[in-house]
N, C-alpha and C positions, 0 to 999 in steps of 0.2 A: 670344665674346660680341659682340653687335651693338647699336649705338646708332643710332637713327633719329629725326631731328627731324621732328615732325609738320608736314606741308606747309600753306601758305596759312592760317596761324592768324590769325583776325581780332583786332582790338582788342577788349578786354573792358571792359564798362561795369558800374557798380554794379547789382546785382540779376540779372545774367546767370547762366544755369545753366551753370556751367563744365564740369560733367560732360557735358552735352549737346553743348557746343561741341567738347570733346575727342572724343566719339563721332563727330561729323560730320567732324572733321579726320582721324580714323583711316579712316573710310570713303572719304574723298577720296583718301587715299593707298593704298587697297586693303590696309589693315593691320587685323589682328585681335588682340584680347587673348587670349592663351593662358595656360594654367596656368604659373605661375612668372614671368610677366612683371612688369616694373617700369615705372612712369611717374615721371619726374622732372619736377616742375612748378615754374616760376619763382615765387618769392614774390610778385612784382609782380602777376601775373594773379590770384592768389588774393586778394590784398589789394584789388584793384580790384573783383572780383566781390562781395566782402564790404563794399564801400563804406567803406574805412578811410581816407578822405580827411579832412584837417583844413584848414580855411581860416584862414590866418594872421591875417586881419583880425578874426577872432572870438576870438583868444587874448588873455587878460589876463596881462600880464607882471608877475611878482613881483620883489621886490628882489634875490633871489639870482640869478635869470635875467638881470636887467639888468646886474648887476656882472660875471657870468661872460661875458656877451656882449661886454663891453668887453675882457676879458682874452683872448678867443679870436677876436675880430673876426668875429662872426657876428650875424645878425639876432636881436634879443632875443626876438622871437616864436618863431622856430625853436628857440632855446635853451630857452625855456619848454616847448615841446612835447617836446624831448629829455628834459628833467628829469622831465616828467610820465610818460614811458615808462620811466624808469630807477630802479634801486635806489641807485646810487652812481656818482659820477664817478671813473673809474679813473686817467685821465691827461689832461693838457691842455697845449696850447701854441698859439701863434698859428695860427689856421686849422684846428686839430685838437681834437676833443673825443671822447675814448674813454670809454664808459660801460658799466656792466653793465645790460643790459636787464632789466626786471622779470621776464622769463621765464628769465633766467640767462645769456643769450649776452653775450659781451664783444665789442663792435665800435664802429665810429665812428657817432656821431649816433643811437644806438639803432636803427640800421637804417632810419631815416626817409629816404625817397627823394624826389628832385625831378627825376630824369631820366626821360625817356620817359613823361611824363604831360602832359596838356593843363593849362595854367594861365594865368589872366588876370593880367597885370601889375598891374592895379588891384585884383585880388582873388586873390592867389596861394594855392595850396594845396600840401600835401605829402601823401605816402602813408605810412601806418604799416604795420608788420608785421601779419599776421593776429592776432586776439585770442588764439587758441590754435591754433598750427599743427598740433599732433598731432590735435586734434579735426577740423580742416579736412581733414587727410589721411585720417582715418577715414571721414569723410562721403563723400569722393570714392571711396574703395575700395568702400563700400557701393553707391554709385550706378553704378559702372563694372563691377562683377562681372557676368559673363554667367550665372553660376549660383552658388547659395549655397556650394558646396564648392570653388569656384575659388580657387586661391592667387594673389592679386594684391597687389602692393605699391605704395605711393606714397611718394615723397620730395618734400618742399617745400624748395627750395634758395634760398639767397641768396649773396652774395659778400662777402668781407671780407678785410682785411689780416691778416697773421700776425706774431707777436712776433719770430720769427727771420728773416723773409724780406721782401724788397721785393715789391710787387705784390699784387693781390687774387686770390683763388681761391674757387671755389664750395664751400659747406658746407651741411650739412643743418640746417634749423631745425624740421622736422616730419617724422615718419615714421609709416607704418602698414604692418603686415604683414611686417616683416622685423626681424632682429636688427641694430640700428644699430651696436653696439660688440661685436666678437667678442673674447672673452677667451681668449688662447692660453697663459696661465700654466699650466705643467705639461706642455705639449706638448713634443715633442722636435724639435730641429733636424736638419739633414742628418747631423750627426756624433754624434747621440744626446744632445747636451747639453740639459738641461731648461731651458725658458724660464722666467725669473723675473718679468719685468715686462711682457711683450709683450701689448698690446691693439691691435686693428686697428679703426680708425674706418671700417667698411664703408660706412656711409651717406655719410660725407664724401667718401670716394674716388669713389663713384658720382655724388655731387652735383657734384664737380669735373669729372669726365669729361663729364657732361651739359652743364655750364656752358660747356665748350669749344665745343660745338655751338651752344648758345644765343647766345653772344657777349655783349658788354657794351654795345653801342651800338644800331644800327638794324636788327639782323638779323631781328627779329620771328619768333623760333623758341623760344617759351617752354615748350614741352612736348617731352620726349624719351622715346621708347619704348626700353626696354632689354630685350633678349632674351638668355637664356643666362647670367644672372649666378649661378645656383645659390645663391640666397639661403636663409638659415635662417628659417623662418616664426617670427613673434613678434607679440604684441599689446602689447609693453612701451612703444612710442613712443621718442622721441629723448632722453629725460632722461639716459640713461647717458653721453651724449657731453659733458655739461657738467661741467667740473672744479670740484670744491668750492673755495671761496675759500681755505680753510686749506691746500690742497695746490697752490695756484697760485703758483709762484715769481716771477711777473711782477706780482703785486699785493701 
């Protein structure tokens, strides 16, 4: 399997045709989309193209957000935006606010981003996740396919901390064209023992691998082409990766 960061990827602005920018970057690197290829795309560029910005000066802060902001020492306007994007607050402490995003993901600050975006100190803005990352991934697949029967997959990735480990890692928030979670229950291991609970988060593993090339600071490599992953085609999206609340031992 090969992972290739697309070269000289430009800054993305609201309304940009992200698929066209990807095609230009592929051509610049003499790269071609072949049957079975995968593109892993950073959430941030998808959100920018979809104009998912919120200006904090326009946010009306409610009583709950004002109180919670004092408890976690965050800008009340930002806390209000986090609550607006969330189903429930999962955990909190000074400087940390973990929530369940309204799409089901559990991570800090509802995935709202303030890094690597232009923002005026007098009129600060933040960047939300895409409205529906699976639909965004589907749209990119449709635009980027070179033929109707081509097997092409897209993962939209973000980064987050994990309950058992220090540090952040890439994970999938949207998928199109591949099985995101491979169920291996009933398969046999090397010694013939039947697997009882094993499921493999294929999309998350690939999202993390691509995230290593993308970097977390100023690398400017938000799209990674993956060749040779031997993915199982699917139209199901990323929903299988989200653990139901009643099965989550950390909530």
